[in-house]
C-alpha positions as protocol buffer text, in pm:
chain_id: "A"
residue {
  index: 1
  type: MET
  ca { x: -1582 y: -3460 z: -1154 }
}
residue {
  index: 2
  type: GLY
  ca { x: -1420 y: -3200 z: -1379 }
}
residue {
  index: 3
  type: CYS
  ca { x: -1242 y: -2890 z: -1256 }
}
residue {
  index: 4
  type: ALA
  ca { x: -1450 y: -2573 z: -1234 }
}
residue {
  index: 5
  type: LEU
  ca { x: -1347 y: -2300 z: -1476 }
}
residue {
  index: 6
  type: VAL
  ca { x: -1232 y: -1965 z: -1338 }
}
residue {
  index: 7
  type: SER
  ca { x: -1293 y: -1632 z: -1508 }
}
residue {
  index: 8
  type: ASN
  ca { x: -932 y: -1518 z: -1472 }
}
residue {
  index: 9
  type: VAL
  ca { x: -597 y: -1660 z: -1369 }
}
residue {
  index: 10
  type: SER
  ca { x: -576 y: -1459 z: -1047 }
}
residue {
  index: 11
  type: GLU
  ca { x: -877 y: -1642 z: -903 }
}
residue {
  index: 12
  type: LEU
  ca { x: -655 y: -1948 z: -875 }
}
residue {
  index: 13
  type: TYR
  ca { x: -452 y: -1752 z: -620 }
}
residue {
  index: 14
  type: LEU
  ca { x: -741 y: -1603 z: -422 }
}
residue {
  index: 15
  type: GLN
  ca { x: -966 y: -1735 z: -147 }
}
residue {
  index: 16
  type: LYS
  ca { x: -1284 y: -1575 z: -21 }
}
residue {
  index: 17
  type: PRO
  ca { x: -1265 y: -1435 z: 333 }
}
residue {
  index: 18
  type: PRO
  ca { x: -1529 y: -1471 z: 608 }
}
residue {
  index: 19
  type: LEU
  ca { x: -1580 y: -1093 z: 598 }
}
residue {
  index: 20
  type: THR
  ca { x: -1589 y: -845 z: 311 }
}
residue {
  index: 21
  type: PHE
  ca { x: -1451 y: -492 z: 322 }
}
residue {
  index: 22
  type: LEU
  ca { x: -1730 y: -254 z: 438 }
}
residue {
  index: 23
  type: GLY
  ca { x: -1951 y: -560 z: 486 }
}
residue {
  index: 24
  type: VAL
  ca { x: -2116 y: -534 z: 144 }
}
residue {
  index: 25
  type: GLN
  ca { x: -1995 y: -704 z: -173 }
}
residue {
  index: 26
  type: THR
  ca { x: -2040 y: -487 z: -482 }
}
residue {
  index: 27
  type: SER
  ca { x: -2009 y: -670 z: -813 }
}
residue {
  index: 28
  type: ARG
  ca { x: -1713 y: -586 z: -1034 }
}
residue {
  index: 29
  type: ASP
  ca { x: -1931 y: -447 z: -1311 }
}
residue {
  index: 30
  type: LYS
  ca { x: -2080 y: -191 z: -1070 }
}
residue {
  index: 31
  type: THR
  ca { x: -1756 y: -43 z: -933 }
}
residue {
  index: 32
  type: PRO
  ca { x: -1397 y: 15 z: -1054 }
}
residue {
  index: 33
  type: LEU
  ca { x: -1262 y: -28 z: -700 }
}
residue {
  index: 34
  type: SER
  ca { x: -1112 y: -350 z: -562 }
}
residue {
  index: 35
  type: PHE
  ca { x: -983 y: -458 z: -220 }
}
residue {
  index: 36
  type: VAL
  ca { x: -740 y: -748 z: -181 }
}
residue {
  index: 37
  type: GLY
  ca { x: -608 y: -901 z: 140 }
}
residue {
  index: 38
  type: VAL
  ca { x: -240 y: -1001 z: 132 }
}
residue {
  index: 39
  type: PRO
  ca { x: -160 y: -1203 z: 448 }
}
residue {
  index: 40
  type: LEU
  ca { x: 213 y: -1226 z: 373 }
}
residue {
  index: 41
  type: ASP
  ca { x: 398 y: -1282 z: 701 }
}
residue {
  index: 42
  type: VAL
  ca { x: 715 y: -1474 z: 626 }
}
residue {
  index: 43
  type: THR
  ca { x: 1016 y: -1252 z: 709 }
}
residue {
  index: 44
  type: SER
  ca { x: 894 y: -1036 z: 999 }
}
residue {
  index: 45
  type: SER
  ca { x: 1189 y: -1002 z: 1237 }
}
residue {
  index: 46
  type: PHE
  ca { x: 1047 y: -828 z: 1547 }
}
residue {
  index: 47
  type: ARG
  ca { x: 669 y: -864 z: 1578 }
}
residue {
  index: 48
  type: PRO
  ca { x: 516 y: -1130 z: 1352 }
}
residue {
  index: 49
  type: GLY
  ca { x: 142 y: -1156 z: 1295 }
}
residue {
  index: 50
  type: SER
  ca { x: 68 y: -923 z: 1004 }
}
residue {
  index: 51
  type: ARG
  ca { x: -97 y: -1219 z: 828 }
}
residue {
  index: 52
  type: PHE
  ca { x: -405 y: -1145 z: 1039 }
}
residue {
  index: 53
  type: ALA
  ca { x: -428 y: -780 z: 929 }
}
residue {
  index: 54
  type: PRO
  ca { x: -663 y: -826 z: 629 }
}
residue {
  index: 55
  type: TYR
  ca { x: -931 y: -982 z: 850 }
}
residue {
  index: 56
  type: TYR
  ca { x: -903 y: -714 z: 1118 }
}
residue {
  index: 57
  type: VAL
  ca { x: -899 y: -432 z: 861 }
}
residue {
  index: 58
  type: ARG
  ca { x: -1222 y: -571 z: 718 }
}
residue {
  index: 59
  type: LEU
  ca { x: -1366 y: -595 z: 1069 }
}
residue {
  index: 60
  type: ALA
  ca { x: -1271 y: -234 z: 1149 }
}
residue {
  index: 61
  type: SER
  ca { x: -1424 y: -115 z: 819 }
}
residue {
  index: 62
  type: LEU
  ca { x: -1767 y: -234 z: 934 }
}
residue {
  index: 63
  type: SER
  ca { x: -1784 y: 42 z: 1197 }
}
residue {
  index: 64
  type: LEU
  ca { x: -1641 y: 337 z: 1002 }
}
residue {
  index: 65
  type: GLU
  ca { x: -1838 y: 598 z: 810 }
}
residue {
  index: 66
  type: THR
  ca { x: -1769 y: 601 z: 438 }
}
residue {
  index: 67
  type: TYR
  ca { x: -1815 y: 967 z: 341 }
}
residue {
  index: 68
  type: SER
  ca { x: -1488 y: 1148 z: 274 }
}
residue {
  index: 69
  type: LEU
  ca { x: -1488 y: 1517 z: 362 }
}
residue {
  index: 70
  type: ARG
  ca { x: -1174 y: 1566 z: 155 }
}
residue {
  index: 71
  type: ALA
  ca { x: -1304 y: 1396 z: -160 }
}
residue {
  index: 72
  type: GLY
  ca { x: -1672 y: 1482 z: -118 }
}
residue {
  index: 73
  type: ILE
  ca { x: -1757 y: 1120 z: -207 }
}
residue {
  index: 74
  type: ASP
  ca { x: -1941 y: 849 z: -15 }
}
residue {
  index: 75
  type: LEU
  ca { x: -1763 y: 519 z: -73 }
}
residue {
  index: 76
  type: ASP
  ca { x: -2079 y: 333 z: 22 }
}
residue {
  index: 77
  type: GLU
  ca { x: -2248 y: 479 z: -287 }
}
residue {
  index: 78
  type: VAL
  ca { x: -1958 y: 382 z: -515 }
}
residue {
  index: 79
  type: GLY
  ca { x: -1906 y: 36 z: -372 }
}
residue {
  index: 80
  type: VAL
  ca { x: -1599 y: -184 z: -343 }
}
residue {
  index: 81
  type: HIS
  ca { x: -1546 y: -535 z: -477 }
}
residue {
  index: 82
  type: ASP
  ca { x: -1362 y: -751 z: -223 }
}
residue {
  index: 83
  type: GLU
  ca { x: -1150 y: -989 z: -430 }
}
residue {
  index: 84
  type: GLY
  ca { x: -1059 y: -1201 z: -128 }
}
residue {
  index: 85
  type: ASP
  ca { x: -719 y: -1293 z: 12 }
}
residue {
  index: 86
  type: VAL
  ca { x: -413 y: -1398 z: -183 }
}
residue {
  index: 87
  type: VAL
  ca { x: -329 y: -1760 z: -95 }
}
residue {
  index: 88
  type: ILE
  ca { x: 5 y: -1743 z: 85 }
}
residue {
  index: 89
  type: ALA
  ca { x: 238 y: -2041 z: 128 }
}
residue {
  index: 90
  type: HIS
  ca { x: 365 y: -1953 z: 475 }
}
residue {
  index: 91
  type: GLY
  ca { x: 732 y: -2043 z: 494 }
}
residue {
  index: 92
  type: ASP
  ca { x: 779 y: -2020 z: 116 }
}
residue {
  index: 93
  type: VAL
  ca { x: 847 y: -1656 z: 36 }
}
residue {
  index: 94
  type: ASN
  ca { x: 914 y: -1709 z: -336 }
}
residue {
  index: 95
  type: SER
  ca { x: 587 y: -1883 z: -418 }
}
residue {
  index: 96
  type: SER
  ca { x: 398 y: -1636 z: -198 }
}
residue {
  index: 97
  type: LEU
  ca { x: 546 y: -1340 z: -384 }
}
residue {
  index: 98
  type: ARG
  ca { x: 465 y: -1507 z: -714 }
}
residue {
  index: 99
  type: ALA
  ca { x: 99 y: -1543 z: -613 }
}
residue {
  index: 100
  type: ILE
  ca { x: 83 y: -1175 z: -516 }
}
residue {
  index: 101
  type: GLU
  ca { x: 242 y: -1074 z: -844 }
}
residue {
  index: 102
  type: VAL
  ca { x: -8 y: -1276 z: -1050 }
}
residue {
  index: 103
  type: VAL
  ca { x: -308 y: -1128 z: -867 }
}
residue {
  index: 104
  type: ALA
  ca { x: -170 y: -773 z: -885 }
}
residue {
  index: 105
  type: GLU
  ca { x: -94 y: -799 z: -1256 }
}
residue {
  index: 106
  type: ASP
  ca { x: -438 y: -937 z: -1337 }
}
residue {
  index: 107
  type: LEU
  ca { x: -627 y: -667 z: -1146 }
}
residue {
  index: 108
  type: LEU
  ca { x: -411 y: -372 z: -1248 }
}
residue {
  index: 109
  type: ARG
  ca { x: -395 y: -477 z: -1613 }
}
residue {
  index: 110
  type: SER
  ca { x: -775 y: -493 z: -1621 }
}
residue {
  index: 111
  type: GLY
  ca { x: -791 y: -132 z: -1497 }
}
residue {
  index: 112
  type: ARG
  ca { x: -910 y: -205 z: -1143 }
}
residue {
  index: 113
  type: LEU
  ca { x: -819 y: 67 z: -893 }
}
residue {
  index: 114
  type: THR
  ca { x: -690 y: -167 z: -627 }
}
residue {
  index: 115
  type: VAL
  ca { x: -592 y: -148 z: -262 }
}
residue {
  index: 116
  type: PHE
  ca { x: -378 y: -433 z: -130 }
}
residue {
  index: 117
  type: ALA
  ca { x: -404 y: -474 z: 249 }
}
residue {
  index: 118
  type: GLY
  ca { x: -107 y: -658 z: 399 }
}
residue {
  index: 119
  type: GLY
  ca { x: 72 y: -826 z: 547 }
}
residue {
  index: 120
  type: GLU
  ca { x: 440 y: -744 z: 563 }
}
residue {
  index: 121
  type: HIS
  ca { x: 587 y: -472 z: 343 }
}
residue {
  index: 122
  type: LEU
  ca { x: 777 y: -715 z: 121 }
}
residue {
  index: 123
  type: LEU
  ca { x: 448 y: -753 z: -69 }
}
residue {
  index: 124
  type: LEU
  ca { x: 544 y: -430 z: -249 }
}
residue {
  index: 125
  type: TYR
  ca { x: 826 y: -616 z: -428 }
}
residue {
  index: 126
  type: ALA
  ca { x: 574 y: -846 z: -595 }
}
residue {
  index: 127
  type: ILE
  ca { x: 343 y: -557 z: -681 }
}
residue {
  index: 128
  type: ALA
  ca { x: 638 y: -365 z: -829 }
}
residue {
  index: 129
  type: LYS
  ca { x: 710 y: -655 z: -1065 }
}
residue {
  index: 130
  type: ALA
  ca { x: 349 y: -648 z: -1184 }
}
residue {
  index: 131
  type: LEU
  ca { x: 356 y: -269 z: -1225 }
}
residue {
  index: 132
  type: MET
  ca { x: 668 y: -283 z: -1441 }
}
residue {
  index: 133
  type: LYS
  ca { x: 516 y: -550 z: -1666 }
}
residue {
  index: 134
  type: ILE
  ca { x: 215 y: -327 z: -1728 }
}
residue {
  index: 135
  type: TYR
  ca { x: 353 y: 27 z: -1725 }
}
residue {
  index: 136
  type: GLY
  ca { x: 729 y: -11 z: -1770 }
}
residue {
  index: 137
  type: GLY
  ca { x: 929 y: 303 z: -1696 }
}
residue {
  index: 138
  type: LYS
  ca { x: 610 y: 511 z: -1685 }
}
residue {
  index: 139
  type: ILE
  ca { x: 534 y: 395 z: -1329 }
}
residue {
  index: 140
  type: CYS
  ca { x: 654 y: 570 z: -1014 }
}
residue {
  index: 141
  type: VAL
  ca { x: 621 y: 454 z: -654 }
}
residue {
  index: 142
  type: VAL
  ca { x: 572 y: 678 z: -351 }
}
residue {
  index: 143
  type: ILE
  ca { x: 650 y: 489 z: -30 }
}
residue {
  index: 144
  type: PHE
  ca { x: 538 y: 611 z: 313 }
}
residue {
  index: 145
  type: ASP
  ca { x: 754 y: 439 z: 573 }
}
residue {
  index: 146
  type: ALA
  ca { x: 942 y: 501 z: 896 }
}
residue {
  index: 147
  type: HIS
  ca { x: 1229 y: 287 z: 766 }
}
residue {
  index: 148
  type: ALA
  ca { x: 1435 y: 316 z: 450 }
}
residue {
  index: 149
  type: ASP
  ca { x: 1423 y: -65 z: 400 }
}
residue {
  index: 150
  type: TYR
  ca { x: 1728 y: -19 z: 180 }
}
residue {
  index: 151
  type: ARG
  ca { x: 1956 y: -290 z: 316 }
}
residue {
  index: 152
  type: SER
  ca { x: 2111 y: -518 z: 57 }
}
residue {
  index: 153
  type: GLU
  ca { x: 2034 y: -809 z: 290 }
}
residue {
  index: 154
  type: TYR
  ca { x: 1917 y: -857 z: 648 }
}
residue {
  index: 155
  type: LEU
  ca { x: 2043 y: -1142 z: 867 }
}
residue {
  index: 156
  type: GLY
  ca { x: 2182 y: -1297 z: 551 }
}
residue {
  index: 157
  type: VAL
  ca { x: 1848 y: -1284 z: 368 }
}
residue {
  index: 158
  type: LYS
  ca { x: 1781 y: -1071 z: 60 }
}
residue {
  index: 159
  type: LEU
  ca { x: 1403 y: -1126 z: 49 }
}
residue {
  index: 160
  type: SER
  ca { x: 1326 y: -953 z: 378 }
}
residue {
  index: 161
  type: HIS
  ca { x: 1092 y: -677 z: 489 }
}
residue {
  index: 162
  type: ALA
  ca { x: 1407 y: -482 z: 580 }
}
residue {
  index: 163
  type: CYS
  ca { x: 1522 y: -495 z: 217 }
}
residue {
  index: 164
  type: THR
  ca { x: 1193 y: -407 z: 46 }
}
residue {
  index: 165
  type: VAL
  ca { x: 1298 y: -78 z: -114 }
}
residue {
  index: 166
  type: ARG
  ca { x: 1632 y: -221 z: -226 }
}
residue {
  index: 167
  type: ARG
  ca { x: 1451 y: -509 z: -402 }
}
residue {
  index: 168
  type: VAL
  ca { x: 1192 y: -273 z: -551 }
}
residue {
  index: 169
  type: CYS
  ca { x: 1473 y: -61 z: -696 }
}
residue {
  index: 170
  type: GLU
  ca { x: 1605 y: -369 z: -875 }
}
residue {
  index: 171
  type: VAL
  ca { x: 1275 y: -377 z: -1062 }
}
residue {
  index: 172
  type: ILE
  ca { x: 1174 y: -12 z: -1088 }
}
residue {
  index: 173
  type: PRO
  ca { x: 1439 y: 256 z: -1165 }
}
residue {
  index: 174
  type: GLN
  ca { x: 1567 y: 434 z: -854 }
}
residue {
  index: 175
  type: SER
  ca { x: 1473 y: 770 z: -1005 }
}
residue {
  index: 176
  type: ASN
  ca { x: 1109 y: 650 z: -1006 }
}
residue {
  index: 177
  type: VAL
  ca { x: 1101 y: 580 z: -632 }
}
residue {
  index: 178
  type: MET
  ca { x: 1042 y: 827 z: -348 }
}
residue {
  index: 179
  type: LEU
  ca { x: 1040 y: 771 z: 30 }
}
residue {
  index: 180
  type: VAL
  ca { x: 823 y: 983 z: 258 }
}
residue {
  index: 181
  type: GLY
  ca { x: 827 y: 994 z: 639 }
}
residue {
  index: 182
  type: ILE
  ca { x: 1150 y: 799 z: 693 }
}
residue {
  index: 183
  type: ARG
  ca { x: 1334 y: 844 z: 1022 }
}
residue {
  index: 184
  type: ALA
  ca { x: 1495 y: 506 z: 1101 }
}
residue {
  index: 185
  type: LEU
  ca { x: 1805 y: 414 z: 901 }
}
residue {
  index: 186
  type: SER
  ca { x: 2137 y: 240 z: 942 }
}
residue {
  index: 187
  type: SER
  ca { x: 2455 y: 434 z: 860 }
}
residue {
  index: 188
  type: SER
  ca { x: 2509 y: 215 z: 553 }
}
residue {
  index: 189
  type: GLU
  ca { x: 2157 y: 293 z: 431 }
}
residue {
  index: 190
  type: VAL
  ca { x: 2222 y: 666 z: 468 }
}
residue {
  index: 191
  type: LYS
  ca { x: 2539 y: 637 z: 259 }
}
residue {
  index: 192
  type: ASP
  ca { x: 2369 y: 423 z: -6 }
}
residue {
  index: 193
  type: LEU
  ca { x: 2066 y: 652 z: -29 }
}
residue {
  index: 194
  type: LYS
  ca { x: 2289 y: 956 z: -81 }
}
residue {
  index: 195
  type: LYS
  ca { x: 2460 y: 773 z: -369 }
}
residue {
  index: 196
  type: SER
  ca { x: 2128 y: 665 z: -521 }
}
residue {
  index: 197
  type: GLN
  ca { x: 1871 y: 858 z: -726 }
}
residue {
  index: 198
  type: ILE
  ca { x: 1600 y: 795 z: -469 }
}
residue {
  index: 199
  type: ARG
  ca { x: 1438 y: 1111 z: -341 }
}
residue {
  index: 200
  type: TYR
  ca { x: 1312 y: 1125 z: 16 }
}
residue {
  index: 201
  type: VAL
  ca { x: 1141 y: 1345 z: 273 }
}
residue {
  index: 202
  type: THR
  ca { x: 1192 y: 1261 z: 640 }
}
residue {
  index: 203
  type: SER
  ca { x: 925 y: 1284 z: 908 }
}
residue {
  index: 204
  type: ILE
  ca { x: 1136 y: 1557 z: 1069 }
}
residue {
  index: 205
  type: ASP
  ca { x: 1120 y: 1755 z: 743 }
}
residue {
  index: 206
  type: ILE
  ca { x: 741 y: 1725 z: 738 }
}
residue {
  index: 207
  type: VAL
  ca { x: 701 y: 1842 z: 1097 }
}
residue {
  index: 208
  type: LYS
  ca { x: 965 y: 2116 z: 1068 }
}
residue {
  index: 209
  type: TYR
  ca { x: 876 y: 2264 z: 727 }
}
residue {
  index: 210
  type: GLY
  ca { x: 510 y: 2172 z: 701 }
}
residue {
  index: 211
  type: LEU
  ca { x: 287 y: 1990 z: 455 }
}
residue {
  index: 212
  type: ARG
  ca { x: 315 y: 2251 z: 182 }
}
residue {
  index: 213
  type: GLU
  ca { x: 691 y: 2203 z: 151 }
}
residue {
  index: 214
  type: ALA
  ca { x: 658 y: 1825 z: 176 }
}
residue {
  index: 215
  type: TYR
  ca { x: 400 y: 1821 z: -101 }
}
residue {
  index: 216
  type: ARG
  ca { x: 610 y: 2056 z: -315 }
}
residue {
  index: 217
  type: ARG
  ca { x: 891 y: 1800 z: -307 }
}
residue {
  index: 218
  type: ILE
  ca { x: 653 y: 1512 z: -379 }
}
residue {
  index: 219
  type: LYS
  ca { x: 488 y: 1705 z: -661 }
}
residue {
  index: 220
  type: ASN
  ca { x: 827 y: 1774 z: -820 }
}
residue {
  index: 221
  type: PHE
  ca { x: 879 y: 1399 z: -816 }
}
residue {
  index: 222
  type: ILE
  ca { x: 541 y: 1286 z: -953 }
}
residue {
  index: 223
  type: GLU
  ca { x: 490 y: 1556 z: -1216 }
}
residue {
  index: 224
  type: ASP
  ca { x: 686 y: 1353 z: -1472 }
}
residue {
  index: 225
  type: CYS
  ca { x: 519 y: 1024 z: -1376 }
}
residue {
  index: 226
  type: GLN
  ca { x: 238 y: 897 z: -1598 }
}
residue {
  index: 227
  type: TYR
  ca { x: 127 y: 640 z: -1341 }
}
residue {
  index: 228
  type: VAL
  ca { x: 178 y: 622 z: -965 }
}
residue {
  index: 229
  type: HIS
  ca { x: 148 y: 350 z: -704 }
}
residue {
  index: 230
  type: VAL
  ca { x: 140 y: 446 z: -336 }
}
residue {
  index: 231
  type: SER
  ca { x: 270 y: 220 z: -59 }
}
residue {
  index: 232
  type: VAL
  ca { x: 188 y: 287 z: 307 }
}
residue {
  index: 233
  type: ASP
  ca { x: 378 y: 106 z: 580 }
}
residue {
  index: 234
  type: MET
  ca { x: 166 y: 176 z: 888 }
}
residue {
  index: 235
  type: ASP
  ca { x: 475 y: 252 z: 1095 }
}
residue {
  index: 236
  type: VAL
  ca { x: 512 y: 581 z: 907 }
}
residue {
  index: 237
  type: LEU
  ca { x: 260 y: 706 z: 1162 }
}
residue {
  index: 238
  type: ASP
  ca { x: 381 y: 789 z: 1510 }
}
residue {
  index: 239
  type: PRO
  ca { x: 326 y: 498 z: 1753 }
}
residue {
  index: 240
  type: ALA
  ca { x: 81 y: 719 z: 1940 }
}
residue {
  index: 241
  type: TYR
  ca { x: -155 y: 676 z: 1644 }
}
residue {
  index: 242
  type: ALA
  ca { x: -51 y: 330 z: 1523 }
}
residue {
  index: 243
  type: PRO
  ca { x: 106 y: 126 z: 1804 }
}
residue {
  index: 244
  type: ALA
  ca { x: 25 y: -221 z: 1665 }
}
residue {
  index: 245
  type: VAL
  ca { x: 288 y: -241 z: 1392 }
}
residue {
  index: 246
  type: SER
  ca { x: 578 y: -478 z: 1331 }
}
residue {
  index: 247
  type: THR
  ca { x: 855 y: -229 z: 1412 }
}
residue {
  index: 248
  type: PRO
  ca { x: 728 y: 93 z: 1576 }
}
residue {
  index: 249
  type: GLU
  ca { x: 950 y: 399 z: 1556 }
}
residue {
  index: 250
  type: PRO
  ca { x: 904 y: 728 z: 1750 }
}
residue {
  index: 251
  type: GLU
  ca { x: 880 y: 1073 z: 1587 }
}
residue {
  index: 252
  type: GLY
  ca { x: 634 y: 972 z: 1321 }
}
residue {
  index: 253
  type: ILE
  ca { x: 382 y: 1179 z: 1129 }
}
residue {
  index: 254
  type: THR
  ca { x: 17 y: 1224 z: 1223 }
}
residue {
  index: 255
  type: PRO
  ca { x: -287 y: 1071 z: 1049 }
}
residue {
  index: 256
  type: THR
  ca { x: -377 y: 1418 z: 922 }
}
residue {
  index: 257
  type: HIS
  ca { x: -31 y: 1460 z: 768 }
}
residue {
  index: 258
  type: LEU
  ca { x: -69 y: 1125 z: 592 }
}
residue {
  index: 259
  type: LEU
  ca { x: -426 y: 1166 z: 471 }
}
residue {
  index: 260
  type: ASP
  ca { x: -366 y: 1522 z: 350 }
}
residue {
  index: 261
  type: LEU
  ca { x: -60 y: 1412 z: 153 }
}
residue {
  index: 262
  type: LEU
  ca { x: -247 y: 1115 z: 5 }
}
residue {
  index: 263
  type: ASP
  ca { x: -529 y: 1351 z: -92 }
}
residue {
  index: 264
  type: MET
  ca { x: -285 y: 1588 z: -264 }
}
residue {
  index: 265
  type: ILE
  ca { x: -102 y: 1308 z: -446 }
}
residue {
  index: 266
  type: MET
  ca { x: -418 y: 1142 z: -571 }
}
residue {
  index: 267
  type: MET
  ca { x: -573 y: 1471 z: -677 }
}
residue {
  index: 268
  type: SER
  ca { x: -279 y: 1564 z: -899 }
}
residue {
  index: 269
  type: SER
  ca { x: -156 y: 1230 z: -1034 }
}
residue {
  index: 270
  type: ASN
  ca { x: -284 y: 911 z: -1193 }
}
residue {
  index: 271
  type: VAL
  ca { x: -266 y: 673 z: -898 }
}
residue {
  index: 272
  type: VAL
  ca { x: -345 y: 317 z: -1009 }
}
residue {
  index: 273
  type: GLY
  ca { x: -316 y: 142 z: -675 }
}
residue {
  index: 274
  type: LEU
  ca { x: -219 y: 151 z: -309 }
}
residue {
  index: 275
  type: ASP
  ca { x: -99 y: -97 z: -52 }
}
residue {
  index: 276
  type: THR
  ca { x: -87 y: -89 z: 328 }
}
residue {
  index: 277
  type: SER
  ca { x: 136 y: -309 z: 540 }
}
residue {
  index: 278
  type: GLU
  ca { x: 293 y: -403 z: 874 }
}
residue {
  index: 279
  type: TYR
  ca { x: -25 y: -385 z: 1089 }
}
residue {
  index: 280
  type: VAL
  ca { x: -3 y: -658 z: 1357 }
}
residue {
  index: 281
  type: PRO
  ca { x: -348 y: -689 z: 1515 }
}
residue {
  index: 282
  type: LEU
  ca { x: -266 y: -956 z: 1775 }
}
residue {
  index: 283
  type: ILE
  ca { x: -54 y: -707 z: 1971 }
}
residue {
  index: 284
  type: ASN
  ca { x: -356 y: -513 z: 2094 }
}
residue {
  index: 285
  type: GLY
  ca { x: -645 y: -684 z: 1919 }
}
residue {
  index: 286
  type: LEU
  ca { x: -872 y: -458 z: 1717 }
}
residue {
  index: 287
  type: ASP
  ca { x: -726 y: -132 z: 1840 }
}
residue {
  index: 288
  type: VAL
  ca { x: -669 y: 216 z: 1699 }
}
residue {
  index: 289
  type: THR
  ca { x: -422 y: 83 z: 1440 }
}
residue {
  index: 290
  type: GLY
  ca { x: -685 y: -134 z: 1275 }
}
residue {
  index: 291
  type: PHE
  ca { x: -931 y: 152 z: 1247 }
}
residue {
  index: 292
  type: MET
  ca { x: -654 y: 380 z: 1121 }
}
residue {
  index: 293
  type: ASN
  ca { x: -561 y: 125 z: 855 }
}
residue {
  index: 294
  type: ALA
  ca { x: -921 y: 90 z: 741 }
}
residue {
  index: 295
  type: LYS
  ca { x: -964 y: 469 z: 740 }
}
residue {
  index: 296
  type: ILE
  ca { x: -658 y: 513 z: 516 }
}
residue {
  index: 297
  type: ILE
  ca { x: -803 y: 261 z: 272 }
}
residue {
  index: 298
  type: ILE
  ca { x: -1151 y: 416 z: 271 }
}
residue {
  index: 299
  type: GLU
  ca { x: -1011 y: 764 z: 211 }
}
residue {
  index: 300
  type: SER
  ca { x: -766 y: 646 z: -57 }
}
residue {
  index: 301
  type: LEU
  ca { x: -1037 y: 463 z: -249 }
}
residue {
  index: 302
  type: THR
  ca { x: -1248 y: 778 z: -259 }
}
residue {
  index: 303
  type: TYR
  ca { x: -947 y: 982 z: -374 }
}
residue {
  index: 304
  type: MET
  ca { x: -873 y: 740 z: -657 }
}
residue {
  index: 305
  type: TYR
  ca { x: -1239 y: 729 z: -759 }
}
residue {
  index: 306
  type: ARG
  ca { x: -1257 y: 1111 z: -760 }
}
residue {
  index: 307
  type: ARG
  ca { x: -962 y: 1128 z: -1000 }
}
residue {
  index: 308
  type: LYS
  ca { x: -1117 y: 864 z: -1228 }
}
residue {
  index: 309
  type: LYS
  ca { x: -1451 y: 1044 z: -1225 }
}
residue {
  index: 310
  type: GLN
  ca { x: -1282 y: 1371 z: -1319 }
}
residue {
  index: 311
  type: GLY
  ca { x: -1092 y: 1197 z: -1599 }
}
residue {
  index: 312
  type: ASP
  ca { x: -1408 y: 1033 z: -1732 }
}
residue {
  index: 313
  type: SER
  ca { x: -1595 y: 1365 z: -1734 }
}
residue {
  index: 314
  type: LYS
  ca { x: -1324 y: 1522 z: -1953 }
}
residue {
  index: 315
  type: HIS
  ca { x: -1395 y: 1265 z: -2224 }
}
residue {
  index: 316
  type: LEU
  ca { x: -1770 y: 1324 z: -2233 }
}
């Protein structure tokens, strides 16, 4: 028997899941929105298990309402195409990252507004490579995270979730990267960040000075960016709202802080994609963290669609 032909290269690196996001599969030609599961779970150092997150995020999405009060859009009416899960070679971080990069490049190059649901945060390194191939220096990345992830190496390993931002900044210029919500750093990371061109807003800044000031700083960063990718490590939220994460850290921001900032960013900039990471469902099963993760994705997809719809209307 001959090999079946695939419509694009990325399909070689994808497998269909038992569930689809929102429970309904919308064909690609009917919606510009895509969902991809990225069960990368190779370097987790405290709580492993984020490989199961894509399934549990899909499961949580089945029970959530899809109308966004912020965007004024019902995601159920727009539809989402679930591309499936990236095939991960557990134990082989290099080939796993390569698969993620191929899928991300294929979807983003074709203009799909894509959410990648991880998985550990190192997935952003692969996505960053794809973004640079497509957009070059025109791309900026806004990273919501409790941790700076700016170590040169961790436990002797350079490809680690604890080194994600450092690796990303080897692909994307430091001046095109911003950290939001950080509050857990080593002394060496603090020194290195101060020497770098990376801008950041801590969770303490957000709580102390409010959303308006936080957004002012973010807006100053993104106003010169032609394209933006947003990365959300679930531990940016306080453990009270997202306890089932790989490395929880107290003094986080609230879901309202996060969703309001995402709304503001996606209203005023050309966001091409978003990823979520570090949700570990086996800690508490399908708990509040899973629903929070699915909610972030639902809201973000409506925000991205709203921006695209506004852009399309300008060209009519």
